[in-house]
N, C-alpha and C positions, 0 to 999 in steps of 0.2 A: 862538684863542678866538672871534675875530670871525667867521670863517667858520663856526664851529657855531652861533652865535647866527643868524646869518643865513640858514644851511641850517633850521633850527628855525621860525624865522620864513616862509619860502617853503613849507615842509612845512605850517604852519596855515594859509597862504592857500588852497593846493591843496586840502588839505582841506574848507576851508570853501566854495571853488567847487564842489568835488564833491557837498557836503551840497546845496547851493544848485541845483544841475544836477539832482541827483535829486528834490528837492521840485518844480521846474520839471517836469520830465517826467511826475510823478504827476499834476500840476495839467492839462498838456495831455490826458492821457491820461483824467481825468473830464470834463475839458471836451468832448473829444469824444464821449461817452457822452450827454451834455446834448443833443445833437444832435437824437435822434429824437424828443423833446417839441416842439421848433421847429419840425421838418420835418413832422410830425404836423398842426399847426396851419396849416401852407402848403397842405398837400393838403386837407386838411378844408376849409378856407377857399373853395378851388377847388370844392369840391363841392358847395357852397352854392349858388353860382350855376345849378347843374342844377335847382334849386327854381324858379327865376323866368326860365330860358331853355331853350329847346328844345336838346335834345341829339341826335346821330344815335344808332343803336342802340335796342333796345328799353328802355323806361321806364314803371314804372309809378308812378300817380299816384293818391293816394287822398286825399278830403277829406271832413269830415263835414258841409259845406255852404257855401254862397256866400250873402251877404246883401249887400244895397245898402241905404246908410241915408244920405241928402242927396247929399252929393259923395264918399262914402267907399264904398269896394268891398272886403270883407272875406271872406277864406275862413280857415274854421274849421278847425283840426287838418290842416292840408296834410301831406303825406307824400309822399316821391319815392324810389323804389328801383331801380336801375340800375346801369350799368358804367361807368366813366369810359374816356378815351382810352386808357388801359393795361390794360384788362380786368381793373379791379379793382372790386369791389362797392362799393356806397356805400349811404348811405339818410339822408335831411333831412326833419327835421321841425319843427316849430312849432305852438304852441298858436294864434296867429292870423299871418295875412298881411294887411297893410292898404295899399292905394294909394288916391289921390285921384284923381278924373277930370281935375283941372284938371293935375296932375303924376304920370302914371304911370310916370316915369321913376325914382321911388322909392318904394320897397317897404318901408313899416317891418314889423317881425319881433318876435314875443314869444316868449319861452320857447323859442329857439332849441336845436336838439341836431342833432349830425351825427356819424356814424359812417363810417367808410372803411377798408378792408381795405389792408394796407399789405404791404410784402415778406415772402415766407417765411411765409406765413398769419397775420402779426401782424396787429394792427388799433390804431384811434385812436379817440377819442371827443373831442367839444368839445360844451361847452353852455356858453350865455350869456344873461343874461336879455332883453337887447334887442340889436336888430341894424338898419340899415338898408341897403338896398342899393341903389345907383345905377346903373342898367342901361346907361345910355350911357356911363359912365366905366369899368364893371365894375368898381367897388370898393366892398367890403363893410365899414362899419362896428360893429365890435362893442363894446358897452358893458355895464358891470356884471356883475362875476363871471363873467370869461372863464376857462373850465376846459378844460383838456387834460390828456388821459390815453390812455395806451399799455398794450399787453398785457404790456409788457417792467415795468412798474412806472413810468415817466416820469410825472414829474406837472408841468406847468406852470401856474400862477395869473397872471392880469394882470388889470389893473381896467380896460382897453380895448385895442385894437387896430384897425388900420386895413389890409385886404388887398386889395393891387393886383391883382386875378386876372389881368389881361393879363401883368405882367413876374415874378408869383410874389414879389413884395417886401411884405413886412408888418414895421409899424412902430408900436411902444408906446413913447408919451412918458410913459407912468406907471409906477412901479415895478413890476416882475416877480419870480418866484421860481419856480424851476425845481427839483425835489426829485427826488433819485436815489437811491433805497434809504437814507437817513437822511442823506446829505449833501445840502447845498443850495448852489443859485448866487441871488444876487439881485444887480438891478441898477436905477438909475433908469429906464434906457432900451434896448429892443432892437431889433435891425433884423436881419430875416432877408430873406435875398437870394437869387436862383436858385431858389426853392421850398424852399428849407432847405439847400441845398448849402453856404452860407456865411451866417454869425451873428456880429453884432457888439455888443457889450455896452459900454455907457459910462453914467458917473455914479453913484460909489460901489458899484462892483463889488465882490462878496466873497464867496469860495467859501468854504464851511465843509466840512472833509472828516472823517467819523469814522471810527476806526480800528473795525472789527468789524460795520459798520453791513451789514444785510442789502443784496442786491445784488436788481438788476432783477428777475433771474428769480425769486429767492425772493418777491417780492410778487405773483407771477403770480396766484397761488390768491386773493388778495383782490381783485381785480379781475375775477374769472371770464374768464379767456382762452377759453373755449371758446364764448362769446358771439359769433357772427360778425355782421355787418351784416345785416340782415334778419330775423335770427332771433327 
């Protein structure tokens, strides 16, 4: 009798362990799907530097005008199109770009938008109300309503982010939310390393999975996948 009880107890533990493993496996798979949105943020942040630094290769730059008011130099509606080092098309624009004569190393950006081609013909689009580029350190600070979306339907929203263009490291010390076709991942802090190859989430990390939620593929039509950078 004792052996039967032990067997039943062990069986329940084995079943519970199996279910836990299955849940963990599903969670890991979903987290891997989250990577494109964060990787897109890393790639697009790097392309923003093209707006302010000369790059090799053919680059097209348009602007509505340049004005000087006292110690400030302003560029209206700057727009740059070209190809990055991986031969992927990108486009970066802003409503205005401003820098002071006393501190030309720092460039303020308003209503920043960027779009870049990803692998297999995909694309990612980034927008932010404000940005500050530090040329010497090659650091881009994005503030207020940072939003990244990809053609796969991945959607990332951040309150702010700091992108270190030399290392490909991006840090957000404020709450982040990544949506994946109906499922969401939230955390108080996010760190992207190696240009999107590794991601770390910390502080009240929560993953909400919804059965039957539309996949990223199903959301393509909602985000206009036919539109490529520069079109």
